[in-house]
C-alpha positions in Angstrom: 0.0 0.0 0.0 2.9 2.3 0.7 4.1 2.0 -2.9 0.7 2.8 -4.2 0.4 5.8 -1.9 3.9 7.0 -2.8 3.1 6.8 -6.5 0.0 8.8 -6.0 1.8 11.4 -3.9 4.6 11.8 -6.4 2.1 12.2 -9.2 0.2 14.8 -7.2 3.4 16.7 -6.5 4.5 16.5 -10.1 1.2 18.0 -11.2 1.5 20.8 -8.7 -1.7 20.0 -7.0 -2.1 20.4 -3.2 -3.9 17.8 -1.2 -6.7 20.3 -0.3 -7.2 21.1 -4.0 -7.4 17.4 -4.9 -9.8 16.8 -2.0 -12.1 19.6 -3.2 -12.0 18.5 -6.9 -12.7 14.9 -6.0 -15.1 15.6 -3.2 -13.1 13.3 -0.9 -12.0 14.4 2.5 -8.4 15.4 2.6 -7.8 13.0 5.6 -8.7 10.1 3.3 -6.3 11.2 0.6 -3.6 11.7 3.2 -4.2 8.2 4.5 -4.1 6.8 1.0 -0.8 8.6 0.3 0.8 7.4 3.6 -0.3 3.8 3.0 -2.5 3.8 6.2 -4.9 1.0 5.3 -6.0 0.7 8.9 -7.8 4.0 8.6 -10.4 2.5 6.3 -13.3 0.3 7.2 -14.4 -0.7 3.7 -11.8 -2.0 1.2 -14.2 -1.6 -1.8 -14.7 2.1 -1.0 -11.0 2.5 -0.6 -10.4 0.9 -4.0 -12.9 3.3 -5.5 -11.2 6.3 -3.9 -7.8 5.1 -5.2 -9.2 4.6 -8.7 -10.7 8.1 -8.7 -7.5 9.6 -7.3 -5.4 7.8 -9.9 -7.6 8.9 -12.8 -7.6 12.5 -11.4 -3.8 12.5 -11.4 -3.6 11.1 -14.9 -2.2 7.8 -13.9 -3.2 4.4 -15.3 -5.9 3.5 -12.8 -5.9 -0.2 -13.7 -2.2 -0.5 -13.0 -2.7 1.3 -9.6 -5.6 -0.9 -8.7 -3.6 -4.0 -9.7 -0.8 -2.9 -7.4 -3.2 -2.3 -4.6 -4.8 -5.8 -5.2 -1.4 -7.4 -5.0 -0.6 -5.6 -1.8 -4.0 -6.6 -0.4 -3.4 -10.3 -1.3 0.0 -10.3 0.3 -1.4 -8.5 3.4 -4.3 -10.8 3.9 -2.4 -14.0 3.1 -0.1 -13.3 6.1 -3.1 -13.4 8.5 -3.2 -16.8 10.2 -6.3 -18.8 9.4 -7.1 -19.3 13.1 -7.2 -15.5 13.6 -9.6 -15.2 10.6 -11.8 -18.0 12.0 -11.9 -16.3 15.4 -12.9 -13.0 13.9 -15.6 -14.6 11.8 -17.0 -16.4 14.9 -17.1 -13.0 16.8 -18.9 -11.4 13.9 -21.4 -14.3 13.7 -22.2 -13.9 17.4 -22.8 -10.2 16.9 -25.1 -10.8 13.9 -27.0 -13.7 15.6 -30.0 -11.5 15.9 -30.2 -10.9 12.2 -30.3 -14.6 11.3 -33.4 -16.1 9.6 -35.0 -18.7 11.8 -37.7 -21.3 11.0 -41.1 -20.5 12.5 -40.9 -23.9 14.1 -37.6 -23.2 16.0 -37.9 -19.6 17.0 -40.9 -18.4 19.1 -42.8 -15.6 17.4 -43.7 -12.5 19.2 -47.3 -11.5 18.5 -48.2 -7.9 18.1 -50.6 -7.4 21.1 -51.7 -3.9 19.9 -53.3 -5.4 16.9 -55.0 -8.1 19.0 -56.4 -5.4 21.4 -57.7 -3.3 18.5 -59.5 -6.3 17.1 -61.1 -7.1 20.4 -62.2 -3.4 20.9 -63.8 -3.3 17.4 -65.6 -6.6 18.0 -67.0 -5.3 21.3 -68.2 -2.1 19.7 -70.0 -4.0 16.9 -71.6 -6.3 19.5 -72.8 -3.3 21.5 -74.3 -1.7 18.4 -76.0 -5.0 17.4 -77.5 -5.3 21.0 -78.8 -1.7 20.9 -80.4 -2.3 17.5 -82.0 -5.6 18.6 -83.3 -4.1 21.8 -84.8 -1.1 19.9 -86.7 -3.5 17.6 -88.0 -5.5 20.6 -89.4 -2.4 22.3 -91.0 -1.1 19.1 
């Protein structure tokens, strides 16, 4: 990532563009561009968004964006291939525990929570209809 950032920084300096000017032109925060140029991949949450920013930045600077993205992909492959599998599995287990609430469950295995407001509304409407029917029936009996 450092080589990609260094290439982008050199191209920006060669074009005589300040980081603030590039930030304004690309509508990207200058902190993001600084992190890209310094090779700080830890400052980004979404790799796909980072790739998009790098691509936009390379195109803006007149560089071959495909070459820059390929260099970034190579770096990313090397970076992620050095992470032990056990660490990846541990992280995935933690994420699965956090997302446990978002899982889809069978209606037979997960108890459903009924909306009690709808039930009460139905009961009230039924009582009102019954009272009206009783009033009409009693009025016919008296007449």
